[in-house]
C-alpha positions as CSV (number, residue, x, y, z in Angstrom):
1,M,0.0,0.1,0.2
2,L,2.7,2.7,0.7
3,E,4.6,1.3,-2.0
4,A,1.7,2.3,-4.6
5,G,1.3,5.6,-2.2
6,I,-2.1,4.8,-0.6
7,E,-1.9,6.0,2.7
8,P,-3.2,3.2,5.4
9,D,-6.2,4.2,7.3
10,E,-7.5,3.2,10.5
11,V,-9.3,-0.1,9.5
12,A,-5.6,-1.1,7.9
13,C,-3.7,-0.1,11.0
14,G,-6.2,-1.3,13.4
15,T,-5.7,-4.8,11.4
16,M,-2.0,-4.9,11.3
17,L,-1.9,-4.1,15.2
18,C,-4.7,-6.8,16.5
19,T,-2.8,-9.1,14.3
20,Y,1.0,-8.5,15.7
21,A,-1.2,-9.2,19.1
22,R,-2.6,-12.2,18.3
23,W,0.9,-13.5,17.0
24,G,2.6,-12.1,20.6
25,R,5.1,-10.1,18.5
26,H,4.9,-7.5,21.1
27,K,8.1,-5.9,19.9
28,A,6.3,-5.1,16.1
29,M,3.2,-4.2,17.5
30,L,4.7,-1.5,19.8
31,S,7.0,0.0,17.4
32,F,4.1,-0.3,14.5
33,Y,1.6,1.5,17.3
34,S,4.7,4.4,17.0
35,A,4.4,4.7,13.3
36,V,0.3,4.4,13.3
37,E,0.5,7.1,16.1
38,Q,3.1,9.5,14.0
39,R,0.7,9.5,11.2
40,G,-2.0,10.5,13.7
41,I,-3.8,7.9,13.3
42,V,-6.0,6.6,16.3
43,P,-6.8,3.1,16.6
44,S,-10.5,2.6,18.2
45,V,-10.6,0.7,21.7
46,V,-11.7,-2.6,20.4
47,V,-7.8,-2.5,18.8
48,F,-6.4,-1.3,22.3
49,N,-8.0,-3.7,24.2
50,F,-6.2,-6.8,21.9
51,M,-2.7,-4.9,22.3
52,L,-4.1,-4.9,26.1
53,S,-4.9,-8.5,26.0
54,S,-1.9,-9.8,24.3
55,L,0.5,-7.8,26.7
56,Q,-1.6,-9.0,29.9
57,K,-0.6,-12.7,28.3
58,R,2.8,-12.1,29.0
59,S,2.5,-10.2,32.0
60,N,3.9,-6.4,30.1
61,H,1.7,-4.8,33.2
62,Q,4.1,-1.3,32.9
63,N,3.3,-1.7,29.0
64,I,-0.4,-1.7,29.6
65,I,-0.3,1.3,31.9
66,D,1.9,3.2,29.4
67,M,-0.7,1.8,26.4
68,W,-3.9,3.0,28.6
69,N,-1.9,6.6,29.2
70,H,-1.9,6.9,25.2
71,M,-5.9,5.6,25.0
72,L,-6.6,8.8,27.6
73,E,-4.4,11.0,26.0
74,K,-6.3,10.3,22.9
75,G,-9.4,10.6,24.5
76,V,-10.4,6.7,23.4
77,S,-13.2,6.2,26.0
78,P,-12.4,2.3,27.5
79,N,-14.6,0.2,27.9
80,S,-15.6,-2.4,30.4
81,F,-12.6,-4.9,29.7
82,T,-10.1,-2.4,29.5
83,Y,-10.9,-1.3,33.0
84,T,-10.5,-5.0,33.9
85,V,-6.9,-5.6,32.2
86,V,-5.5,-2.0,33.4
87,I,-7.1,-2.5,37.1
88,S,-5.4,-5.1,37.0
89,S,-2.3,-4.3,35.7
90,L,-2.1,-0.9,38.0
91,A,-2.9,-3.4,41.3
92,K,-0.2,-6.0,40.0
93,E,2.6,-3.2,40.0
94,G,1.7,-1.7,43.1
95,Y,-0.4,1.5,41.5
96,I,-3.1,1.2,44.4
97,E,-4.6,4.2,44.7
98,E,-5.2,4.0,41.0
99,A,-6.0,1.3,41.1
100,F,-8.9,1.9,42.8
101,K,-9.7,5.3,41.7
102,F,-10.2,3.7,37.9
103,F,-12.6,1.2,39.3
104,Y,-14.9,3.7,41.0
105,E,-14.5,5.7,37.6
106,M,-15.5,2.1,36.0
107,K,-18.7,2.1,38.1
108,N,-19.4,6.3,37.8
109,V,-19.8,5.2,34.2
110,G,-22.0,2.0,34.1
111,F,-19.9,-0.5,33.8
112,V,-20.8,-3.8,36.4
113,P,-16.7,-5.0,37.6
114,E,-16.0,-8.2,37.1
115,E,-15.6,-11.1,40.3
116,V,-12.0,-11.2,39.5
117,T,-11.8,-7.3,39.4
118,Y,-13.5,-7.6,43.2
119,S,-11.5,-10.4,44.3
120,L,-8.2,-8.8,43.6
121,L,-9.1,-5.4,45.4
122,I,-10.5,-7.3,48.2
123,T,-7.1,-9.4,48.5
124,L,-5.0,-5.8,48.1
125,S,-6.9,-4.1,51.2
126,N,-6.8,-7.4,53.2
127,K,-2.7,-7.0,53.1
128,N,-2.8,-3.4,53.5
129,S,-5.0,-3.8,56.3
130,N,-8.0,-1.9,55.1
131,F,-10.7,-4.5,56.5
132,D,-13.4,-1.7,56.1
133,E,-12.5,-1.0,52.6
134,A,-12.5,-5.0,51.6
135,M,-15.9,-5.4,53.5
136,N,-17.4,-2.8,51.4
137,L,-16.1,-4.1,48.3
138,Y,-17.6,-7.5,49.4
139,E,-21.2,-6.0,49.9
140,D,-21.0,-3.6,46.7
141,M,-20.2,-6.9,44.7
142,R,-23.4,-8.9,46.7
143,S,-25.7,-6.5,45.8
144,Q,-24.5,-7.0,42.0
145,G,-25.5,-10.1,42.7
146,I,-21.6,-11.6,41.9
147,I,-21.3,-15.0,43.3
148,P,-18.2,-14.9,45.1
149,S,-15.0,-17.4,43.5
150,N,-13.4,-19.9,46.3
151,Y,-10.4,-17.3,45.6
152,T,-12.5,-14.1,47.4
153,C,-13.7,-16.3,49.5
154,A,-10.3,-17.2,51.2
155,S,-9.2,-13.9,51.1
156,L,-12.5,-12.8,53.1
157,L,-12.0,-15.6,55.3
158,T,-8.6,-14.7,56.2
159,L,-9.8,-10.8,56.6
160,F,-12.3,-12.5,59.3
161,Y,-10.0,-14.5,60.9
162,R,-7.4,-11.5,61.6
163,R,-10.0,-9.2,62.8
164,G,-11.7,-11.9,65.2
165,D,-15.0,-11.6,63.5
166,F,-15.3,-15.1,63.6
167,H,-19.3,-15.3,63.6
168,K,-19.0,-13.6,59.5
169,A,-16.6,-16.3,58.8
170,L,-18.9,-19.0,59.5
171,Y,-22.0,-17.1,58.0
172,L,-19.7,-17.1,54.8
173,F,-18.8,-21.1,54.9
174,S,-23.0,-21.2,55.0
175,E,-23.0,-18.8,52.2
176,M,-20.4,-20.8,50.2
177,E,-22.9,-24.1,50.8
178,R,-25.8,-22.8,49.3
179,H,-24.1,-21.1,46.4
180,K,-22.0,-24.4,45.9
181,I,-19.0,-22.7,45.7
182,I,-15.9,-25.5,45.9
183,V,-14.2,-25.6,49.2
184,D,-10.5,-26.0,48.5
185,E,-7.8,-26.9,50.8
186,V,-7.0,-23.8,51.6
187,I,-10.7,-22.5,52.7
188,Y,-10.6,-25.7,54.8
189,G,-7.3,-24.8,56.4
190,L,-8.7,-21.4,57.0
191,L,-12.1,-23.1,58.8
192,I,-9.8,-25.3,60.9
193,R,-7.6,-22.3,61.9
194,I,-11.3,-20.8,62.9
195,Y,-12.6,-23.3,64.7
196,G,-9.1,-23.9,66.6
197,K,-9.6,-19.7,67.9
198,L,-12.8,-20.4,68.8
199,G,-11.9,-23.3,71.2
200,L,-14.2,-25.7,69.2
201,Y,-11.5,-28.5,68.8
202,E,-13.4,-31.1,68.3
203,D,-15.0,-29.7,64.9
204,A,-11.5,-28.5,63.8
205,E,-10.3,-32.6,64.3
206,K,-13.5,-33.6,62.0
207,T,-12.8,-30.6,59.6
208,F,-9.5,-31.9,59.1
209,M,-10.5,-35.6,59.2
210,E,-12.6,-34.5,56.2
211,V,-10.0,-33.2,53.9
212,G,-8.2,-35.9,54.1
213,K,-11.3,-38.3,52.9
214,L,-11.9,-36.2,49.9
215,G,-8.2,-36.5,49.3
216,L,-8.0,-32.5,49.6
217,L,-4.5,-33.2,51.9
218,H,-1.2,-31.9,50.2
219,D,-0.2,-28.8,51.7
220,E,2.4,-28.6,54.5
221,K,-0.2,-25.5,55.5
222,T,-2.7,-27.7,56.3
223,Y,-1.2,-30.4,58.6
224,L,0.6,-27.5,60.6
225,T,-2.6,-25.8,61.4
226,M,-4.0,-28.9,62.7
227,A,-1.2,-29.2,64.6
228,Q,-1.3,-25.6,66.2
229,V,-4.6,-26.3,67.2
230,Y,-4.2,-29.7,69.1
231,L,-0.9,-27.1,70.7
232,S,-3.8,-24.3,71.6
233,S,-5.8,-27.2,73.0
234,G,-2.5,-28.7,75.3
235,N,-2.0,-31.7,73.6
236,P,1.1,-31.7,72.2
237,E,1.1,-35.8,71.7
238,K,-1.3,-35.4,69.0
239,A,0.5,-32.2,67.6
240,L,3.1,-34.3,66.9
241,S,1.4,-37.4,65.5
242,I,0.4,-34.6,62.7
243,V,4.1,-34.2,61.9
244,E,4.9,-38.0,62.4
245,S,1.5,-38.2,59.3
246,M,3.5,-35.8,57.4
247,K,6.8,-37.9,57.2
248,L,4.5,-40.6,56.6
249,K,4.0,-39.2,53.7
250,N,6.8,-38.3,52.7
251,I,6.8,-34.4,53.0
252,I,9.3,-32.5,53.1
253,L,9.5,-30.7,56.4
254,S,9.8,-26.9,56.5
255,K,11.5,-24.8,58.9
256,F,8.3,-24.0,60.2
257,A,7.5,-27.7,60.7
258,Y,10.4,-28.1,63.2
259,I,9.5,-25.0,64.7
260,V,6.1,-26.5,65.6
261,M,7.9,-29.5,66.4
262,L,9.6,-27.8,69.2
263,Q,6.7,-26.1,71.1
264,C,5.7,-29.5,71.0
265,Y,8.3,-30.7,73.1
266,V,8.7,-27.4,74.9
267,M,4.9,-28.2,76.0
268,K,5.6,-31.5,77.0
269,E,9.2,-30.4,79.1
270,D,11.5,-32.8,76.6
271,L,14.6,-31.2,77.1
272,D,16.8,-33.7,75.0
273,S,14.2,-34.3,72.1
274,A,13.9,-30.1,72.1
275,E,17.3,-29.6,72.0
276,A,17.7,-31.5,69.3
277,T,15.0,-29.9,67.1
278,F,16.6,-26.6,68.0
279,Q,20.0,-28.0,66.7
280,A,18.1,-29.0,63.8
281,I,16.2,-25.9,63.3
282,S,19.9,-23.9,63.3
283,K,20.8,-26.3,60.9
284,L,18.2,-25.0,58.4
285,G,19.3,-21.3,59.4
286,S,19.8,-18.8,61.8
287,C,17.0,-19.7,64.9
288,D,14.4,-16.5,65.2
289,A,13.6,-15.0,68.3
290,G,10.4,-17.2,68.4
291,C,12.4,-20.1,68.4
292,C,15.1,-19.1,71.3
293,N,12.0,-17.6,73.3
294,S,10.8,-21.1,73.5
295,M,14.0,-22.6,74.9
296,L,14.5,-20.1,77.1
297,N,11.4,-19.9,78.8
298,L,11.8,-24.4,78.5
299,Y,15.2,-23.8,81.0
300,R,13.8,-21.2,83.4
301,K,10.4,-23.7,83.9
302,L,12.6,-26.7,84.6
303,G,14.9,-24.3,86.9
304,L,18.3,-24.9,85.0
305,I,19.5,-21.5,85.7
306,D,23.0,-21.9,84.4
307,M,21.7,-23.4,81.3
308,A,19.5,-20.2,80.9
309,Q,22.2,-18.2,81.4
310,N,24.9,-19.4,79.1
311,F,21.7,-19.7,76.4
312,I,21.6,-15.8,76.8
313,S,25.2,-15.2,76.3
314,Q,25.1,-17.6,73.8
315,M,22.3,-15.9,72.0
316,R,23.9,-12.7,72.6
317,K,27.2,-14.0,70.6
318,N,25.3,-15.5,68.0
319,Q,24.1,-11.7,67.6
320,V,20.3,-13.5,67.5
321,D,17.9,-10.5,66.3
322,F,15.9,-9.8,69.4
323,D,12.4,-9.1,69.3
324,G,9.7,-7.8,72.0
325,E,9.0,-11.3,73.7
326,L,12.7,-12.7,74.2
327,V,13.8,-9.5,75.1
328,R,11.2,-9.8,78.1
329,S,12.1,-13.2,78.7
330,V,15.6,-12.4,79.3
331,M,15.2,-9.4,81.3
332,A,12.4,-11.3,83.4
333,F,15.3,-13.8,84.0
334,Y,17.7,-11.0,85.0
335,C,15.5,-9.4,87.1
336,R,13.7,-12.0,89.3
337,R,17.4,-13.8,89.6
338,G,18.7,-10.0,91.4
339,M,21.2,-9.8,88.6
340,L,21.1,-6.0,88.4
341,R,24.4,-5.8,86.3
342,D,23.8,-8.3,83.7
343,A,20.2,-6.3,83.2
344,E,21.7,-3.0,83.0
345,Q,24.4,-4.4,80.5
346,F,21.7,-5.9,78.5
347,I,19.0,-3.2,78.0
348,G,22.2,-0.7,77.4
349,D,23.3,-2.7,74.5
350,I,19.4,-3.5,73.8
351,V,18.2,-0.1,73.7
352,R,20.9,1.2,70.5
353,D,18.6,-1.1,68.1
354,E,17.0,1.3,66.0
355,S,13.5,-1.4,66.1
356,F,13.4,-1.0,70.3
357,R,13.1,3.4,70.0
358,N,9.3,3.2,70.6
359,N,9.3,-0.2,72.5
360,T,7.8,1.3,75.8
361,F,9.1,-2.0,78.0
362,V,12.6,-1.2,76.7
363,Q,12.3,2.5,77.3
364,T,11.1,2.0,80.3
365,F,13.8,0.1,82.0
366,Y,16.3,2.9,79.9
367,T,14.8,5.3,81.7
368,F,15.2,4.0,84.8
369,M,18.2,2.5,84.8
370,H,20.1,5.1,82.3
371,G,18.2,8.3,82.2
372,G,21.0,10.1,84.3
373,N,24.0,9.3,82.4
374,T,24.9,11.7,80.6
375,H,27.4,9.2,78.0
376,Q,24.1,7.6,76.5
377,K,22.2,9.9,74.8
378,L,19.0,9.0,73.6
379,A,15.4,11.1,73.3
380,L,13.1,9.5,76.0
381,E,9.8,11.5,74.6
382,N,7.8,8.1,74.7
383,T,8.2,7.8,78.0
384,Q,8.1,11.5,79.5
385,N,4.3,10.4,80.6
386,C,3.7,7.9,82.6
387,H,0.3,6.8,80.4
388,Q,3.2,4.9,78.3
389,F,5.3,3.7,81.3
390,D,5.2,-0.5,81.1
391,L,3.9,-2.2,84.0
392,M,5.8,-4.9,83.5
393,A,8.7,-3.1,83.2
394,L,8.1,-1.4,86.6
395,E,7.3,-4.7,88.4
396,L,10.2,-6.4,86.9
397,M,12.2,-3.4,88.1
398,L,10.9,-3.5,91.5
399,T,11.5,-7.2,91.7
400,L,15.3,-6.6,90.6
401,Y,16.0,-4.1,93.1
402,K,14.1,-5.7,96.2
403,D,16.2,-8.7,95.4
404,S,19.8,-7.0,94.6
405,K,18.9,-5.4,97.9
406,S,18.9,-1.9,96.2
407,S,16.6,-0.6,98.6
408,D,17.7,3.4,97.3
409,R,17.3,2.1,93.4
410,M,13.9,0.9,94.6
411,E,13.3,4.1,96.1
412,G,14.7,6.1,93.1
413,V,12.0,4.0,91.1
414,L,8.9,5.0,93.1
415,K,10.1,8.6,93.7
416,S,10.6,8.8,89.7
417,L,6.9,7.6,89.1
418,L,5.6,10.2,91.7
419,E,7.0,12.8,89.4
420,T,5.3,12.4,86.6
421,A,1.4,12.5,85.9
422,D,-0.8,10.2,87.5
423,G,2.5,8.2,88.9
424,L,0.5,7.5,91.8
425,S,-2.2,5.7,89.9
426,V,0.8,3.5,88.5
427,A,2.7,2.8,91.3
428,T,-0.9,1.5,93.4
429,K,-1.6,-0.7,90.3
430,L,2.1,-2.4,90.9
431,I,1.5,-2.6,94.8
432,N,-2.2,-4.7,93.8
433,S,-0.2,-6.6,91.3
434,F,2.3,-7.6,93.7
435,S,-0.4,-8.5,96.3
436,K,-2.2,-10.8,93.7
437,E,0.9,-12.7,93.1
438,G,1.2,-13.6,96.4
439,D,4.4,-11.6,97.5
440,P,2.2,-9.1,99.9
441,I,5.2,-8.4,102.0
442,T,6.8,-6.5,98.9
443,A,3.3,-5.0,98.4
444,E,3.1,-3.4,102.1
445,D,7.0,-2.6,101.6
446,L,6.3,-0.4,98.4
447,K,3.5,1.4,100.6
448,R,5.4,2.4,103.3
449,K,8.0,4.0,101.0
450,L,5.2,5.3,98.9
451,L,3.9,7.2,101.8
452,E,7.5,8.5,102.9
453,L,7.7,10.0,99.8
454,I,4.3,11.3,99.7
455,C,5.6,12.9,103.2
456,K,8.4,14.2,102.3
457,T,7.5,16.0,98.9
458,N,3.6,16.7,99.8
459,I,3.5,17.9,102.8
460,G,5.5,21.1,103.4
461,A,6.0,21.4,107.5
462,A,5.2,17.9,108.3
463,S,7.8,16.4,106.4
464,S,10.2,17.1,109.4
465,L,8.4,13.9,110.7
466,A,8.9,12.0,108.0
467,N,12.8,11.1,108.5
468,A,14.9,8.4,107.5
469,Q,13.8,6.0,110.7
470,M,9.7,6.2,110.0
471,M,9.9,2.3,108.7
472,N,6.9,2.0,110.5
473,L,3.4,1.7,108.6
474,K,1.3,2.8,111.2
475,R,3.4,6.3,111.7
476,A,3.6,7.0,108.5
477,G,-0.2,5.9,107.8
478,E,-0.5,8.9,110.6
479,I,1.5,11.6,109.5
480,F,0.0,11.2,105.6
481,S,-3.5,11.3,106.8
482,G,-2.6,14.6,108.6
483,S,-1.2,15.9,105.5
484,N,-3.2,18.0,102.8
485,A,-3.3,14.5,100.5
486,D,-4.4,14.9,97.2
487,S,-7.1,12.5,95.7
488,S,-4.5,10.5,94.7
489,G,-3.2,10.1,97.6
490,K,-6.3,9.7,99.1
491,S,-6.6,6.3,96.8
492,L,-3.6,4.7,98.2
493,L,-4.8,5.8,101.9
494,C,-8.3,4.0,101.3
495,S,-6.1,1.4,100.2
496,L,-4.0,1.1,102.8
497,I,-7.3,1.2,105.5
498,D,-8.7,-1.5,103.3
499,S,-4.7,-3.5,103.6
500,Y,-4.7,-3.3,107.6
501,A,-8.6,-4.5,107.3
502,K,-8.2,-7.8,105.7
503,F,-4.7,-8.3,108.1
504,R,-6.9,-8.0,110.7
505,K,-5.0,-4.9,112.4
506,L,-8.1,-3.6,113.4
507,E,-6.8,-0.5,115.7
508,D,-4.4,0.6,112.9
509,A,-7.1,0.8,110.5
510,Y,-9.0,2.7,113.1
511,S,-6.3,5.0,114.0
512,L,-5.6,6.1,110.6
513,Y,-9.1,6.4,109.1
514,V,-9.8,9.2,112.6
515,K,-6.6,10.8,112.1
516,A,-7.8,11.3,108.2
517,V,-10.9,12.3,109.3
518,E,-9.8,14.7,111.8
519,A,-7.7,16.2,109.3
520,G,-10.7,17.0,107.1
521,H,-10.6,13.9,104.6
522,D,-13.9,12.4,103.1
523,L,-12.4,8.8,102.3
524,G,-15.7,7.9,100.8
525,A,-18.5,5.7,101.1
526,V,-16.7,2.5,100.4
527,T,-13.4,2.8,102.9
528,T,-16.1,3.8,105.7
529,S,-18.3,0.8,105.4
530,I,-14.9,-1.3,105.2
531,I,-13.6,-0.1,108.8
532,V,-17.5,-0.7,110.0
533,N,-18.1,-4.2,108.8
534,A,-14.4,-4.7,110.1
535,L,-14.7,-3.1,113.5
536,T,-18.3,-5.0,114.0
537,N,-17.1,-8.5,113.2
538,A,-14.4,-7.8,115.6
539,G,-17.0,-7.0,118.3
540,K,-15.7,-3.1,118.3
541,H,-19.3,-1.8,118.5
542,E,-18.3,1.4,120.1
543,E,-15.5,2.4,117.6
544,A,-18.0,1.2,114.6
545,E,-20.5,3.8,116.1
546,S,-18.2,6.9,116.7
547,I,-17.3,6.0,113.1
548,I,-21.4,6.3,112.2
549,R,-22.4,9.5,113.9
550,K,-19.0,11.3,112.6
551,S,-19.9,10.3,109.2
552,F,-23.3,11.7,110.1
553,A,-21.8,14.9,112.0
554,D,-19.5,15.8,108.4
555,S,-22.4,14.9,105.9
556,F,-20.2,12.3,104.2
557,E,-22.0,11.5,101.1
558,L,-23.1,7.9,101.8
559,D,-24.5,5.1,99.3
560,T,-27.4,2.2,100.1
561,V,-24.3,-0.3,100.8
562,A,-22.9,2.2,103.6
563,Y,-26.2,2.7,105.2
564,N,-26.8,-1.3,105.3
565,T,-23.5,-1.6,106.4
566,F,-24.6,0.8,109.7
567,I,-27.9,-0.4,110.3
568,K,-26.5,-3.7,110.6
569,A,-23.5,-2.8,112.6
570,M,-25.6,-0.7,115.3
571,L,-28.5,-4.2,115.2
572,E,-25.1,-6.3,116.4
573,A,-24.3,-3.8,118.9
574,G,-28.0,-4.1,120.5
575,Q,-28.2,0.0,119.7
576,L,-32.0,-0.5,118.1
577,N,-33.2,3.1,118.5
578,F,-29.9,4.1,116.6
579,A,-30.5,1.7,113.9
580,S,-33.8,2.9,113.5
581,D,-32.4,6.5,113.6
582,I,-29.7,5.5,110.6
583,F,-32.7,4.4,108.5
584,D,-34.2,7.5,108.9
585,H,-31.6,9.4,107.9
586,M,-31.0,7.3,104.9
587,L,-34.3,8.1,103.8
588,S,-34.5,11.7,104.7
589,K,-31.2,11.6,102.0
590,G,-33.0,10.4,99.5
591,V,-30.9,7.2,99.7
592,A,-33.3,4.4,98.3
593,P,-33.0,1.1,100.2
594,S,-32.2,-2.1,99.0
595,I,-34.1,-5.2,99.8
596,H,-31.5,-6.1,102.0
597,T,-31.8,-3.1,103.6
598,I,-35.5,-4.4,104.1
599,N,-34.5,-7.4,106.1
600,T,-32.0,-5.7,108.2
601,M,-34.8,-2.9,109.3
602,I,-37.3,-6.2,109.6
603,S,-34.7,-7.9,112.1
604,V,-34.3,-4.3,113.9
605,Y,-37.9,-4.1,114.9
606,G,-38.4,-7.8,115.4
607,T,-35.6,-7.9,117.9
608,G,-37.2,-5.0,119.4
609,R,-40.2,-6.5,119.8
610,K,-41.8,-3.4,117.4
611,L,-44.0,-6.0,115.5
612,D,-46.2,-3.5,113.9
613,K,-43.4,-1.8,112.7
614,A,-42.0,-4.6,111.2
615,V,-44.8,-5.7,109.6
616,Q,-45.4,-2.1,108.0
617,M,-41.8,-2.2,106.8
618,F,-42.7,-5.8,105.4
619,N,-45.9,-3.8,103.6
620,A,-44.4,-0.4,102.5
621,V,-41.7,-2.7,100.4
622,H,-43.7,-2.4,96.8
623,T,-43.2,1.5,97.1
624,W,-39.8,1.6,96.9
625,G,-39.9,-1.2,93.4
626,L,-38.5,-3.5,95.7
627,H,-39.9,-7.4,95.8
628,L,-40.2,-9.8,98.6
629,D,-37.5,-12.4,98.9
630,E,-38.2,-15.7,101.1
631,K,-35.6,-14.4,103.6
632,A,-38.3,-11.1,104.4
633,Y,-40.8,-13.7,105.0
634,M,-39.0,-16.2,107.3
635,N,-37.9,-13.1,108.9
636,L,-40.6,-12.1,110.0
637,I,-42.6,-15.7,110.1
638,G,-39.6,-16.1,112.9
639,F,-39.9,-12.9,114.9
640,Y,-43.9,-13.9,114.9
641,G,-42.9,-17.0,116.5
642,K,-40.2,-15.8,118.8
643,A,-43.4,-13.6,120.2
644,G,-45.9,-16.0,120.6
645,M,-47.8,-14.6,118.0
646,H,-48.7,-18.2,116.2
647,V,-51.5,-17.1,114.6
648,N,-49.9,-14.2,112.6
649,A,-47.1,-16.3,111.7
650,R,-49.9,-18.6,110.1
651,T,-51.5,-16.0,107.7
652,D,-52.9,-16.7,104.6
653,K,-50.3,-14.2,102.7
654,C,-47.5,-16.0,104.2
655,F,-48.2,-19.8,104.3
656,N,-49.4,-19.0,100.4
657,F,-45.9,-17.7,100.0
658,V,-44.7,-20.8,101.6
659,L,-46.2,-22.9,99.5
660,S,-45.6,-21.2,96.4
661,E,-42.5,-19.6,96.5
662,N,-39.4,-22.7,96.5
663,G,-41.9,-25.2,97.2
664,F,-40.7,-27.9,99.1
665,H,-38.0,-25.7,101.3
666,N,-39.9,-23.5,102.1
667,Y,-42.9,-25.5,103.2
668,F,-40.3,-27.5,105.3
669,H,-38.9,-25.0,107.1
670,F,-42.5,-23.8,108.2
671,F,-43.8,-27.0,108.7
672,C,-40.5,-27.2,111.6
673,F,-41.5,-23.7,112.9
674,L,-45.0,-24.7,113.6
675,Y,-44.0,-28.0,115.0
676,N,-41.5,-26.1,117.3
677,N,-44.3,-23.7,118.6
C-alpha cells in the first residue's frame, strides 16, 4: 500500500496491530503502534483491547499502563474489558490508589466490575489492613448479584480471622454451601484455624479428617494448622502425631514444621528432644527469636539457671535478632534472680537497636536505669508521660531492686513515678500486682516507701516528721493522714486502710481512719463501709458507732451499701433505736433502700418486739419498687414465733408464699416452725 502511494487508514492499521497482538509479537506491535501514532491515526478501543490483552498474557504490566495513558491522552473511551485489564495491571505494579481510582470511575460510568476485579481489590485491601474497604467491596459485589469465587472467599476468611470476626466467617461458610462454591484445601485450612481459635477443637479435628477423606490433604500448611490447634488445646502428643503423618507421606518438613515440633517438646518439657529439634532448626538457618524464646522459657520452667544464663550469652554471641517477647523473657530472668549488672548491661545494649526506639518495655527500663547517664544519649520522649510506662517493666525493676538489696534504687523508681502525671496511680497498680501474685511483704514495703515519699515531697511542714527512721507503716499512715493529700493520695490511703482491715490490724485501721477524718478528709462510702464492717465483725461496736456518728456529723456522702453496713452494725451492737435513726437518715437523704435494707430493718424491729413496725416495713416494700424475697418472709415468720404470735405466722399471705415460692424448701422450714411452736 505504501509503495503504491496509498495511505493506510484506521481499519488497515488496526488490522495490523490486532494481527501482531494475536501472534504475540509485542516488540513489532509496539513499534508499529509508534508508526501509526506518528501518522495521527487513533486506533479504536477494540484495537487497544487486543493489544492490552496480548500484553497481559505476558504480564507486561508496565507496557499496559503506558498504553492506557496513551488511550486517555487520545481521548479513547475505555470499555469494561479495558478497565478490567488496566485495574489488574495497576494493582500488580503497586499503583494501589490509581487502581481504586479507575475502579470507582468504571462504576460511575455504568460498568459492572467482574468478580476477578472485586477479588483482586479485596485481597489488596486485606493485605494493607484496610478491612473496612475490603468489606465494602464484598458487600458491593453481592449487591450486584455476583457470586464470589473460592479465591475471594479465602481472602475474606483471612480477613475475618485477623479481625476475630468469627461470626461472619461461619456465615460466609454457609453462603458458600448455599451457592455451591467449591471449597478447596486453603479454605478448609482457614476453617480449621477458625475452629481452633474458637476453642472448637473437635470441630477442627472433624474438618481435618474430612479434608483427608476428600483427597484434598496435600499442603504442609493444612497439616501444621491442625498441629497448632492441638497445641492450643494443650495436646502436644497429637500435634506431634500430625508431624509424623507428614513424614509418612514423604512431605519434606520445612523450618516452620520444626518450629511446631519445638513448641510441642517445650510444652511436654522434653528437654532432650527440644534441644535436638533446636539444633535441627539451626542447621536450616539461624534460629529466630521465637525459637530462642521457647528454649529460654523451657530452661526457666525446669529451673536450669546455669543453662538459661549460658543460653542467653550464646544468643548474644550469635547476634540473634531479638524481638519484644524475647527481650521480656531475658529481663524477667535477670530481674527475678537479682542479676542487676547483667540486666543493666543487656538493656543498655538492646536500646541501641533502632527497632526498640518505640518499645515502651525497653524504654521504661532504660529511663530508670540509664536516664541520668550523660554518656548515653537517647531521646526518651516516649516515656516522659507515665501513661506510657510499661507496668511489667516497672514490676520487674522493683523485683530486681528488692532481690539485689538495692532499696535506694527502688526508692528512686518510686520517686520518679511520683514526679510524673498519674504516677501514684501506676504505683498503686504495681502494689496490687504484687499482692495478687502472693508477695504481700513487697506490696507492704512499697506502700511504706510511697507514703514516706509522699510525706517528704507533698506535706511541707509535716515533712520534718517523715525522717529516715520512719520504718513503721502505721506511723507513715498517721503522718500522711494529717497532710493535705490530693485525690491520688486519698486513693492510696484508702488502699492502706483496706489492707489493715484484711490483715486484721484493726487498731491501725481505726487510728488511721480517725486521723484522716480529723484532718478533714472524706475517704468515701466504700472505705467507711469497710472499716465499720471490720470493727463490727471484731466486736468493736463503740468504735464502729463513733465512725457512723462522725460521718453523719460531717455530712459525708454515703450510698445504700454504707447505710446497710451501719444498720447491721448497730443491730449487732444492740443499738436498735440508733439503727432505726440511721434508716430514717437514709430516707431523708434520698438514698433508696435495697431488699437487704428491708430485711435488716425487719430484724431491727423484730428484735425490739416492734412487730407492728416490722409488718409496716414488710408491707411498704413495694413503695420502693422492690420485691420481697424468701428471707423477708421467713424473717417475719420467725419473729412472730419468738413473740408467741403463732396465729399471725399462719396468715394466708405468709402461708401462700411458703407454698408458692421455692416449694418444698420453704414448706419444710414452715412446718418445722409450727412443730416447734
